[in-house]
Structures are given as C-alpha cells and as structure tokens.
DONU-59649 format. One record per residue (C-alpha): y, x, z; residue in one letter; residue number from 1. Coordinates in steps of 0.25 Angstrom, whole numbers, padded with zeros to 4 digits. Layout:
Y = Y&X = X&Z = Z&res = A&n = NUM
...
END
This chain:
Y = 0000&X = 0002&Z = 0001&res = M&n = 1
Y = 0013&X = 0008&Z = -0005&res = N&n = 2
Y = 0023&X = 0002&Z = 0005&res = F&n = 3
Y = 0035&X = 0012&Z = -0005&res = I&n = 4
Y = 0044&X = 0003&Z = -0007&res = M&n = 5
Y = 0049&X = 0011&Z = -0023&res = K&n = 6
Y = 0035&X = 0021&Z = -0020&res = N&n = 7
Y = 0045&X = 0032&Z = -0023&res = E&n = 8
Y = 0046&X = 0046&Z = -0017&res = L&n = 9
Y = 0059&X = 0054&Z = -0022&res = K&n = 10
Y = 0059&X = 0067&Z = -0024&res = E&n = 11
Y = 0067&X = 0077&Z = -0026&res = K&n = 12
Y = 0073&X = 0091&Z = -0026&res = K&n = 13
Y = 0089&X = 0094&Z = -0018&res = D&n = 14
Y = 0090&X = 0112&Z = -0018&res = S&n = 15
Y = 0075&X = 0113&Z = -0020&res = G&n = 16
Y = 0071&X = 0103&Z = -0008&res = V&n = 17
Y = 0059&X = 0094&Z = -0013&res = I&n = 18
Y = 0065&X = 0078&Z = -0006&res = E&n = 19
Y = 0057&X = 0067&Z = -0008&res = K&n = 20
Y = 0062&X = 0052&Z = -0004&res = V&n = 21
Y = 0053&X = 0042&Z = 0001&res = L&n = 22
Y = 0057&X = 0028&Z = 0003&res = L&n = 23
Y = 0050&X = 0022&Z = 0014&res = V&n = 24
Y = 0045&X = 0007&Z = 0015&res = P&n = 25
Y = 0051&X = -0003&Z = 0024&res = S&n = 26
Y = 0039&X = 0000&Z = 0035&res = A&n = 27
Y = 0034&X = 0014&Z = 0037&res = L&n = 28
Y = 0020&X = 0012&Z = 0040&res = D&n = 29
Y = 0006&X = 0016&Z = 0042&res = R&n = 30
Y = 0006&X = 0009&Z = 0029&res = D&n = 31
Y = 0014&X = 0017&Z = 0023&res = W&n = 32
Y = 0012&X = 0031&Z = 0028&res = I&n = 33
Y = -0002&X = 0028&Z = 0023&res = I&n = 34
Y = 0002&X = 0030&Z = 0009&res = N&n = 35
Y = 0015&X = 0038&Z = 0008&res = N&n = 36
Y = 0013&X = 0048&Z = 0016&res = S&n = 37
Y = 0007&X = 0058&Z = 0006&res = S&n = 38
Y = 0020&X = 0057&Z = 0000&res = Q&n = 39
Y = 0027&X = 0066&Z = 0011&res = V&n = 40
Y = 0017&X = 0076&Z = 0013&res = F&n = 41
Y = 0026&X = 0088&Z = 0009&res = N&n = 42
Y = 0032&X = 0092&Z = 0020&res = K&n = 43
Y = 0042&X = 0101&Z = 0015&res = R&n = 44
Y = 0050&X = 0094&Z = 0008&res = I&n = 45
Y = 0061&X = 0085&Z = 0012&res = K&n = 46
Y = 0058&X = 0068&Z = 0015&res = L&n = 47
Y = 0067&X = 0059&Z = 0012&res = T&n = 48
Y = 0063&X = 0045&Z = 0017&res = L&n = 49
Y = 0071&X = 0035&Z = 0013&res = D&n = 50
Y = 0067&X = 0021&Z = 0025&res = F&n = 51
Y = 0080&X = 0014&Z = 0019&res = L&n = 52
Y = 0068&X = 0002&Z = 0016&res = Q&n = 53
Y = 0062&X = 0005&Z = 0029&res = T&n = 54
Y = 0062&X = -0004&Z = 0043&res = S&n = 55
Y = 0049&X = 0000&Z = 0052&res = R&n = 56
Y = 0043&X = 0011&Z = 0054&res = I&n = 57
Y = 0030&X = 0010&Z = 0061&res = D&n = 58
Y = 0022&X = 0019&Z = 0071&res = S&n = 59
Y = 0016&X = 0026&Z = 0061&res = S&n = 60
Y = 0030&X = 0028&Z = 0051&res = G&n = 61
Y = 0035&X = 0034&Z = 0065&res = I&n = 62
Y = 0023&X = 0045&Z = 0066&res = C&n = 63
Y = 0024&X = 0048&Z = 0052&res = F&n = 64
Y = 0040&X = 0053&Z = 0049&res = L&n = 65
Y = 0036&X = 0059&Z = 0064&res = Q&n = 66
Y = 0028&X = 0068&Z = 0056&res = L&n = 67
Y = 0033&X = 0070&Z = 0045&res = L&n = 68
Y = 0044&X = 0074&Z = 0049&res = H&n = 69
Y = 0037&X = 0085&Z = 0059&res = K&n = 70
Y = 0029&X = 0089&Z = 0044&res = D&n = 71
Y = 0043&X = 0088&Z = 0038&res = F&n = 72
Y = 0049&X = 0099&Z = 0047&res = N&n = 73
Y = 0037&X = 0106&Z = 0048&res = A&n = 74
Y = 0035&X = 0111&Z = 0035&res = A&n = 75
Y = 0049&X = 0110&Z = 0033&res = G&n = 76
Y = 0054&X = 0099&Z = 0027&res = G&n = 77
Y = 0062&X = 0090&Z = 0027&res = K&n = 78
Y = 0063&X = 0075&Z = 0033&res = L&n = 79
Y = 0071&X = 0063&Z = 0029&res = V&n = 80
Y = 0075&X = 0047&Z = 0034&res = L&n = 81
Y = 0084&X = 0040&Z = 0024&res = R&n = 82
Y = 0089&X = 0027&Z = 0027&res = N&n = 83
Y = 0082&X = 0025&Z = 0041&res = I&n = 84
Y = 0086&X = 0014&Z = 0049&res = S&n = 85
Y = 0091&X = 0017&Z = 0064&res = G&n = 86
Y = 0081&X = 0011&Z = 0071&res = D&n = 87
Y = 0068&X = 0014&Z = 0063&res = L&n = 88
Y = 0077&X = 0028&Z = 0066&res = L&n = 89
Y = 0077&X = 0024&Z = 0081&res = S&n = 90
Y = 0064&X = 0021&Z = 0081&res = N&n = 91
Y = 0057&X = 0035&Z = 0076&res = L&n = 92
Y = 0067&X = 0044&Z = 0083&res = K&n = 93
Y = 0062&X = 0035&Z = 0095&res = S&n = 94
Y = 0047&X = 0038&Z = 0093&res = W&n = 95
Y = 0054&X = 0055&Z = 0090&res = D&n = 96
Y = 0065&X = 0059&Z = 0096&res = S&n = 97
Y = 0063&X = 0073&Z = 0092&res = S&n = 98
Y = 0064&X = 0069&Z = 0077&res = S&n = 99
Y = 0076&X = 0079&Z = 0067&res = E&n = 100
Y = 0071&X = 0070&Z = 0055&res = T&n = 101
Y = 0084&X = 0068&Z = 0046&res = E&n = 102
Y = 0089&X = 0057&Z = 0044&res = V&n = 103
Y = 0098&X = 0053&Z = 0032&res = L&n = 104
Y = 0105&X = 0038&Z = 0031&res = D&n = 105
Y = 0102&X = 0032&Z = 0042&res = K&n = 106
Y = 0106&X = 0015&Z = 0041&res = I&n = 107
Y = 0114&X = 0011&Z = 0050&res = P&n = 108
Y = 0113&X = 0001&Z = 0060&res = E&n = 109
Y = 0125&X = -0005&Z = 0058&res = S&n = 110
Y = 0121&X = -0009&Z = 0044&res = N&n = 111
Y = 0120&X = -0023&Z = 0046&res = V&n = 112
Y = 0119&X = -0023&Z = 0027&res = F&n = 113
Y = 0108&X = -0013&Z = 0030&res = N&n = 114
Y = 0100&X = -0022&Z = 0039&res = K&n = 115
Y = 0103&X = -0034&Z = 0032&res = L&n = 116
Y = 0097&X = -0027&Z = 0019&res = G&n = 117
Y = 0083&X = -0021&Z = 0027&res = Q&n = 118
Y = 0080&X = -0034&Z = 0033&res = T&n = 119
Y = 0083&X = -0040&Z = 0019&res = V&n = 120
Y = 0072&X = -0031&Z = 0012&res = L&n = 121
Y = 0063&X = -0031&Z = 0026&res = A&n = 122
Y = 0064&X = -0047&Z = 0023&res = A&n = 123
Y = 0058&X = -0046&Z = 0007&res = K&n = 124
Y = 0048&X = -0035&Z = 0012&res = E&n = 125
Y = 0042&X = -0047&Z = 0022&res = E&n = 126
Y = 0043&X = -0055&Z = 0011&res = I&n = 127
Y = 0035&X = -0048&Z = 0000&res = V&n = 128
Y = 0025&X = -0044&Z = 0007&res = K&n = 129
Y = 0024&X = -0061&Z = 0013&res = A&n = 130
Y = 0024&X = -0065&Z = -0002&res = L&n = 131
Y = 0013&X = -0053&Z = -0002&res = S&n = 132
Y = 0005&X = -0059&Z = 0006&res = I&n = 133
Y = 0006&X = -0071&Z = 0002&res = L&n = 134
Y = 0003&X = -0068&Z = -0012&res = T&n = 135
Y = -0009&X = -0060&Z = -0010&res = E&n = 136
Y = -0015&X = -0072&Z = 0001&res = M&n = 137
Y = -0012&X = -0082&Z = -0010&res = I&n = 138
Y = -0020&X = -0074&Z = -0021&res = Y&n = 139
Y = -0033&X = -0067&Z = -0014&res = W&n = 140
Y = -0033&X = -0083&Z = -0007&res = G&n = 141
Y = -0033&X = -0087&Z = -0021&res = T&n = 142
Y = -0036&X = -0078&Z = -0032&res = I&n = 143
Y = -0041&X = -0066&Z = -0025&res = G&n = 144
Y = -0052&X = -0074&Z = -0021&res = L&n = 145
Y = -0059&X = -0074&Z = -0033&res = L&n = 146
Y = -0056&X = -0059&Z = -0034&res = K&n = 147
Y = -0062&X = -0054&Z = -0019&res = K&n = 148
Y = -0063&X = -0060&Z = -0005&res = R&n = 149
Y = -0061&X = -0052&Z = 0003&res = D&n = 150
Y = -0065&X = -0059&Z = 0016&res = F&n = 151
Y = -0077&X = -0059&Z = 0024&res = R&n = 152
Y = -0087&X = -0073&Z = 0022&res = Q&n = 153
Y = -0084&X = -0084&Z = 0030&res = G&n = 154
Y = -0071&X = -0082&Z = 0031&res = I&n = 155
Y = -0064&X = -0095&Z = 0028&res = L&n = 156
Y = -0072&X = -0103&Z = 0036&res = G&n = 157
Y = -0068&X = -0093&Z = 0048&res = E&n = 158
Y = -0052&X = -0095&Z = 0045&res = Q&n = 159
Y = -0054&X = -0108&Z = 0043&res = M&n = 160
Y = -0060&X = -0111&Z = 0056&res = Y&n = 161
Y = -0051&X = -0101&Z = 0063&res = Q&n = 162
Y = -0039&X = -0106&Z = 0057&res = L&n = 163
Y = -0042&X = -0121&Z = 0056&res = G&n = 164
Y = -0051&X = -0126&Z = 0064&res = F&n = 165
Y = -0049&X = -0120&Z = 0075&res = K&n = 166
Y = -0033&X = -0125&Z = 0076&res = A&n = 167
Y = -0040&X = -0139&Z = 0073&res = L&n = 168
Y = -0037&X = -0145&Z = 0088&res = V&n = 169
Y = -0024&X = -0139&Z = 0091&res = I&n = 170
Y = -0018&X = -0144&Z = 0077&res = V&n = 171
Y = -0023&X = -0159&Z = 0081&res = A&n = 172
Y = -0020&X = -0160&Z = 0095&res = L&n = 173
Y = -0005&X = -0154&Z = 0090&res = L&n = 174
Y = -0004&X = -0164&Z = 0080&res = S&n = 175
Y = -0010&X = -0176&Z = 0090&res = L&n = 176
Y = -0002&X = -0173&Z = 0098&res = L&n = 177
Y = 0013&X = -0171&Z = 0091&res = I&n = 178
Y = 0008&X = -0185&Z = 0082&res = G&n = 179
Y = 0006&X = -0192&Z = 0096&res = L&n = 180
Y = 0021&X = -0188&Z = 0100&res = V&n = 181
Y = 0027&X = -0190&Z = 0087&res = L&n = 182
Y = 0022&X = -0203&Z = 0084&res = S&n = 183
Y = 0025&X = -0207&Z = 0099&res = L&n = 184
Y = 0040&X = -0203&Z = 0098&res = Q&n = 185
Y = 0040&X = -0212&Z = 0085&res = S&n = 186
Y = 0034&X = -0223&Z = 0089&res = A&n = 187
Y = 0044&X = -0224&Z = 0100&res = M&n = 188
Y = 0056&X = -0224&Z = 0091&res = Q&n = 189
Y = 0048&X = -0234&Z = 0079&res = L&n = 190
Y = 0046&X = -0243&Z = 0092&res = E&n = 191
Y = 0059&X = -0246&Z = 0093&res = D&n = 192
Y = 0061&X = -0248&Z = 0078&res = F&n = 193
Y = 0048&X = -0258&Z = 0078&res = G&n = 194
Y = 0043&X = -0248&Z = 0069&res = A&n = 195
Y = 0031&X = -0242&Z = 0074&res = G&n = 196
Y = 0023&X = -0245&Z = 0062&res = V&n = 197
Y = 0031&X = -0231&Z = 0055&res = F&n = 198
Y = 0023&X = -0223&Z = 0066&res = L&n = 199
Y = 0011&X = -0224&Z = 0056&res = A&n = 200
Y = 0020&X = -0218&Z = 0044&res = P&n = 201
Y = 0028&X = -0208&Z = 0051&res = L&n = 202
Y = 0015&X = -0201&Z = 0058&res = M&n = 203
Y = 0006&X = -0202&Z = 0045&res = G&n = 204
Y = 0018&X = -0193&Z = 0037&res = K&n = 205
Y = 0025&X = -0188&Z = 0047&res = S&n = 206
Y = 0009&X = -0179&Z = 0049&res = M&n = 207
Y = 0003&X = -0180&Z = 0035&res = V&n = 208
Y = 0017&X = -0175&Z = 0028&res = R&n = 209
Y = 0024&X = -0167&Z = 0042&res = E&n = 210
Y = 0018&X = -0165&Z = 0053&res = L&n = 211
Y = 0002&X = -0165&Z = 0052&res = G&n = 212
Y = 0003&X = -0151&Z = 0042&res = P&n = 213
Y = 0017&X = -0146&Z = 0051&res = L&n = 214
Y = 0010&X = -0144&Z = 0064&res = L&n = 215
Y = -0005&X = -0140&Z = 0059&res = T&n = 216
Y = 0004&X = -0127&Z = 0052&res = A&n = 217
Y = 0012&X = -0123&Z = 0065&res = I&n = 218
Y = 0001&X = -0126&Z = 0074&res = I&n = 219
Y = -0008&X = -0115&Z = 0062&res = L&n = 220
Y = 0006&X = -0104&Z = 0062&res = A&n = 221
Y = 0004&X = -0104&Z = 0076&res = G&n = 222
Y = -0011&X = -0103&Z = 0077&res = R&n = 223
Y = -0016&X = -0094&Z = 0064&res = T&n = 224
Y = 0001&X = -0088&Z = 0060&res = G&n = 225
Y = -0003&X = -0081&Z = 0069&res = S&n = 226
Y = -0018&X = -0078&Z = 0072&res = A&n = 227
Y = -0018&X = -0075&Z = 0054&res = T&n = 228
Y = -0006&X = -0064&Z = 0057&res = T&n = 229
Y = -0010&X = -0059&Z = 0073&res = A&n = 230
Y = -0025&X = -0055&Z = 0065&res = E&n = 231
Y = -0016&X = -0050&Z = 0052&res = I&n = 232
Y = -0008&X = -0041&Z = 0059&res = A&n = 233
Y = -0020&X = -0037&Z = 0070&res = T&n = 234
Y = -0028&X = -0032&Z = 0057&res = M&n = 235
Y = -0016&X = -0023&Z = 0052&res = G&n = 236
Y = -0012&X = -0016&Z = 0067&res = V&n = 237
Y = -0026&X = -0014&Z = 0067&res = G&n = 238
Y = -0028&X = -0009&Z = 0055&res = E&n = 239
Y = -0039&X = -0019&Z = 0048&res = E&n = 240
Y = -0031&X = -0022&Z = 0037&res = I&n = 241
Y = -0028&X = -0006&Z = 0033&res = D&n = 242
Y = -0044&X = -0007&Z = 0034&res = A&n = 243
Y = -0046&X = -0020&Z = 0023&res = L&n = 244
Y = -0036&X = -0012&Z = 0013&res = K&n = 245
Y = -0043&X = -0001&Z = 0017&res = T&n = 246
Y = -0059&X = -0007&Z = 0012&res = M&n = 247
Y = -0051&X = -0014&Z = 0000&res = G&n = 248
Y = -0048&X = -0027&Z = 0007&res = I&n = 249
Y = -0036&X = -0039&Z = 0004&res = N&n = 250
Y = -0029&X = -0039&Z = 0017&res = P&n = 251
Y = -0023&X = -0054&Z = 0014&res = I&n = 252
Y = -0037&X = -0058&Z = 0008&res = Q&n = 253
Y = -0045&X = -0054&Z = 0020&res = F&n = 254
Y = -0038&X = -0058&Z = 0031&res = I&n = 255
Y = -0027&X = -0070&Z = 0026&res = V&n = 256
Y = -0034&X = -0077&Z = 0013&res = V&n = 257
Y = -0046&X = -0084&Z = 0024&res = P&n = 258
Y = -0036&X = -0089&Z = 0031&res = K&n = 259
Y = -0029&X = -0094&Z = 0020&res = F&n = 260
Y = -0038&X = -0103&Z = 0015&res = W&n = 261
Y = -0046&X = -0106&Z = 0028&res = A&n = 262
Y = -0029&X = -0113&Z = 0034&res = I&n = 263
Y = -0027&X = -0118&Z = 0020&res = T&n = 264
Y = -0040&X = -0125&Z = 0021&res = I&n = 265
Y = -0039&X = -0126&Z = 0035&res = T&n = 266
Y = -0022&X = -0130&Z = 0039&res = M&n = 267
Y = -0022&X = -0144&Z = 0029&res = P&n = 268
Y = -0036&X = -0149&Z = 0037&res = T&n = 269
Y = -0028&X = -0145&Z = 0048&res = L&n = 270
Y = -0017&X = -0154&Z = 0048&res = S&n = 271
Y = -0024&X = -0164&Z = 0042&res = L&n = 272
Y = -0031&X = -0166&Z = 0056&res = I&n = 273
Y = -0014&X = -0163&Z = 0062&res = S&n = 274
Y = -0009&X = -0176&Z = 0052&res = T&n = 275
Y = -0020&X = -0183&Z = 0058&res = A&n = 276
Y = -0017&X = -0181&Z = 0072&res = M&n = 277
Y = -0004&X = -0182&Z = 0071&res = G&n = 278
Y = -0006&X = -0196&Z = 0064&res = I&n = 279
Y = -0018&X = -0203&Z = 0077&res = F&n = 280
Y = -0006&X = -0196&Z = 0084&res = G&n = 281
Y = 0004&X = -0207&Z = 0077&res = G&n = 282
Y = -0009&X = -0218&Z = 0080&res = F&n = 283
Y = -0012&X = -0216&Z = 0094&res = L&n = 284
Y = 0004&X = -0218&Z = 0097&res = V&n = 285
Y = 0005&X = -0230&Z = 0087&res = A&n = 286
Y = -0008&X = -0238&Z = 0092&res = I&n = 287
Y = -0004&X = -0236&Z = 0107&res = S&n = 288
Y = 0012&X = -0236&Z = 0109&res = Y&n = 289
Y = 0014&X = -0241&Z = 0094&res = L&n = 290
Y = 0003&X = -0252&Z = 0095&res = N&n = 291
Y = 0002&X = -0253&Z = 0081&res = L&n = 292
Y = -0014&X = -0253&Z = 0077&res = S&n = 293
Y = -0021&X = -0244&Z = 0069&res = P&n = 294
Y = -0023&X = -0251&Z = 0056&res = A&n = 295
Y = -0008&X = -0252&Z = 0055&res = M&n = 296
Y = -0005&X = -0238&Z = 0060&res = Y&n = 297
Y = -0016&X = -0233&Z = 0050&res = L&n = 298
Y = -0013&X = -0242&Z = 0037&res = S&n = 299
Y = 0004&X = -0238&Z = 0039&res = E&n = 300
Y = -0002&X = -0225&Z = 0042&res = L&n = 301
Y = -0009&X = -0224&Z = 0027&res = G&n = 302
Y = 0001&X = -0233&Z = 0020&res = Q&n = 303
Y = 0013&X = -0222&Z = 0021&res = W&n = 304
Y = 0006&X = -0210&Z = 0020&res = L&n = 305
Y = 0005&X = -0204&Z = 0003&res = T&n = 306
Y = -0003&X = -0193&Z = -0003&res = L&n = 307
Y = 0009&X = -0186&Z = -0005&res = K&n = 308
Y = 0011&X = -0184&Z = 0011&res = D&n = 309
Y = -0005&X = -0180&Z = 0014&res = I&n = 310
Y = -0002&X = -0171&Z = 0002&res = V&n = 311
Y = 0013&X = -0166&Z = 0007&res = L&n = 312
Y = 0003&X = -0163&Z = 0019&res = G&n = 313
Y = -0008&X = -0156&Z = 0015&res = F&n = 314
Y = 0002&X = -0145&Z = 0004&res = S&n = 315
Y = 0011&X = -0144&Z = 0018&res = K&n = 316
Y = -0004&X = -0139&Z = 0026&res = S&n = 317
Y = -0009&X = -0131&Z = 0017&res = V&n = 318
Y = 0006&X = -0122&Z = 0013&res = V&n = 319
Y = 0009&X = -0120&Z = 0030&res = F&n = 320
Y = -0006&X = -0115&Z = 0029&res = S&n = 321
Y = -0002&X = -0104&Z = 0021&res = W&n = 322
Y = 0012&X = -0101&Z = 0026&res = L&n = 323
Y = 0004&X = -0099&Z = 0040&res = I&n = 324
Y = -0009&X = -0090&Z = 0032&res = I&n = 325
Y = 0003&X = -0083&Z = 0026&res = W&n = 326
Y = 0014&X = -0080&Z = 0035&res = I&n = 327
Y = 0003&X = -0076&Z = 0047&res = G&n = 328
Y = -0003&X = -0066&Z = 0038&res = A&n = 329
Y = 0015&X = -0062&Z = 0033&res = C&n = 330
Y = 0015&X = -0058&Z = 0047&res = Y&n = 331
Y = 0002&X = -0053&Z = 0049&res = G&n = 332
Y = 0000&X = -0044&Z = 0038&res = F&n = 333
Y = 0016&X = -0039&Z = 0042&res = R&n = 334
Y = 0012&X = -0033&Z = 0056&res = V&n = 335
Y = 0014&X = -0015&Z = 0058&res = H&n = 336
Y = 0010&X = -0011&Z = 0074&res = G&n = 337
Y = 0001&X = -0016&Z = 0086&res = G&n = 338
Y = -0001&X = -0029&Z = 0092&res = A&n = 339
Y = 0014&X = -0033&Z = 0095&res = E&n = 340
Y = 0018&X = -0035&Z = 0081&res = E&n = 341
Y = 0006&X = -0041&Z = 0080&res = V&n = 342
Y = 0011&X = -0050&Z = 0089&res = G&n = 343
Y = 0025&X = -0051&Z = 0086&res = K&n = 344
Y = 0021&X = -0056&Z = 0071&res = E&n = 345
Y = 0012&X = -0067&Z = 0076&res = T&n = 346
Y = 0023&X = -0073&Z = 0080&res = T&n = 347
Y = 0031&X = -0072&Z = 0069&res = A&n = 348
Y = 0023&X = -0077&Z = 0060&res = S&n = 349
Y = 0021&X = -0090&Z = 0069&res = V&n = 350
Y = 0037&X = -0093&Z = 0069&res = V&n = 351
Y = 0035&X = -0089&Z = 0052&res = A&n = 352
Y = 0025&X = -0098&Z = 0050&res = G&n = 353
Y = 0033&X = -0111&Z = 0059&res = I&n = 354
Y = 0044&X = -0106&Z = 0051&res = F&n = 355
Y = 0036&X = -0105&Z = 0038&res = A&n = 356
Y = 0028&X = -0117&Z = 0038&res = I&n = 357
Y = 0040&X = -0127&Z = 0044&res = I&n = 358
Y = 0049&X = -0121&Z = 0032&res = I&n = 359
Y = 0037&X = -0126&Z = 0023&res = A&n = 360
Y = 0038&X = -0139&Z = 0030&res = D&n = 361
Y = 0051&X = -0141&Z = 0028&res = A&n = 362
Y = 0051&X = -0136&Z = 0012&res = A&n = 363
Y = 0039&X = -0148&Z = 0013&res = F&n = 364
Y = 0048&X = -0158&Z = 0017&res = S&n = 365
Y = 0054&X = -0159&Z = 0002&res = F&n = 366
Y = 0042&X = -0163&Z = -0005&res = I&n = 367
END
C-alpha cells in the first residue's frame, strides 16, 4: 500500500552534496515506514522530509525519525524536517529532547487559514477512504463473489444469528413500549375530539413508514455498529488485518461482506417485527382505553395502509442496514494505536451511525 501522495522522491546536487526531498503523507505510521524506508538507505546525503500534508505521527513514526537522525549524524549526512506543524514538532521533541534535527519552514500555529486547509485536506482524505470502503463492500458483496469467496463456510448464518436473532428481544420489547406510550398519548388527544377510531391509521402509518425502521436502525446502530467497529479495530491493533493481507485475503470481503449480507437480510425482518409490536401496542390501548372493538381497529388499519407505505418502510430498513455496516467498518479500519483508540472510534461510530440514519430518514420524508 503506497501512502506517498504524489509518489515523488526528488534528487538534486547542490554544491556537490546530493539532496533528496521526500513528501511525507498525511499519516507517518508503520505501514508507510515499511513500504518506503528503503528510499532513505543512503545516510551520507542531505535528506529533507516535507511534512506539509502530515497531520499525525504515531509511535512508529517517531522512532523512525529518531533512528534516521542518529544514523545520518553517524554517517555524516543531514536530516531536515520541512513544514512540520508545531504540535507534531512538540510531540517529537517530547520523546527526545536532545534532538538537533534541522527544522525548516515551521508552520505557524496562529495561521487560521493553514489550520482550515489542513482540516479540509484531512476531511477529503477521510471521505475518499470511506467511499473506497463502500465501493469495495458493494463490489466484493456482489460481483466479487463470482470471482472468489474469502470467508469461511457458514459465516453468513453465524452473522445473521449474532446481528439479527440476538437483537430480536430488545427490538420487540422497546417497540412495544414505545407503541404503548405513543398510542396512549395520541388516544388522549383523539378522545377529546371524538376521533378515537383514527388511532388505528395513525399507529399503522407512523409505525410502518417511520418508527418501525427508525427504532430498529437506532438500536442496531448502538449494538451492531459498535460491535463491527470494535471487532475490526481490535483486529487492526492486533495486526490480524495485516496478516490477512499477507495471505492474499481481502479484509473487506473476509470481515465486512458477511456482515453486510447478514444485516441486509435480518434488518427488514427486525423492522417488520418492530412495526408489528408497535401496532400491537396501539391495539391494546384502543381496546382498553378507547373501548374500540378489535374488528374495528383492524378494519381501519387495513383501510388506510397502502402498498407504498410498506415498500417505503422496507426500503428504509435496507438503506439503514447498509449505513450501519458501512460506518462501522469505516471507523474500524481507521483505528491506529491501542485500546484507547478502539474505545474512541467505537463511540464515534455509534454517534455517526445514528446521525447518518436520521439524515437518511429525513431524506426519505420527501418521497
């Protein structure tokens, strides 16, 4: 994997001294060091590392810079850090206060436009990575299955059990309780106007079109989305993903695709159960509080529900399931560090997942 943004290594002679300029990527980490350390084997030259696009240096990168500094000093060469930010420089010095590496063009901390530019570039890189994961997930989950299947036999059923069946009780219970509360509050208002019979279409349309898929998606975003992020992040920290790449196995197909299909199959089913439990909650309120007959409630419900409502609810549940797995995978693959980073990204994935689901639900409202 090549992290060099422009893939350039310039070499020139200035007063008889060979100078090489290496453009460092946005993250100076272990992967980049493994793939590019061979380019700085000559320690008798002047090597300039340009950190203009760099926003993060992990512990491997810091150790790499320290070793370079010692090797260049011992060999009579010169190591220059150009365009390094104040935060990165302070972090580097905190590891080795004796470092005398020459620093050129330090980026001023007070430059608002520079910080804004770095933020935009970092956001652009994250968006590109997220779209790349989405593209691979869709490709290896559809056309790629015809070429090779890099996952063990029976994994789909196992994932359906983990992501769907284990969430059945909590989805059904919460939907029933919310259906009871919503229908009771609505019944109190409808009774004042003598319109209690309209509780059935109110609960039917709201649960089928809106609350059934939305409640299920929010529950699974907190349960399945966080589990997906934590699993992938833990594998990354434990170098299991690197091991998969070494064996020629695509991590997206091995880890994400079974979850993608499992939640695509189970999410509409859970959404249907959630909808049914919410409508059942309204049914209990209708016959106990409004004294409506079961036949009248069911008759009004069938009269007002349309095929468009059912198709819209089904479509929402499928789109929400894809968002949950996609966002969980994106935050899982971006983890670099230890257990603390795993916890941070897991929490962030839940927040981002719920936010994306609500935005998508708002978009569906215009349909």
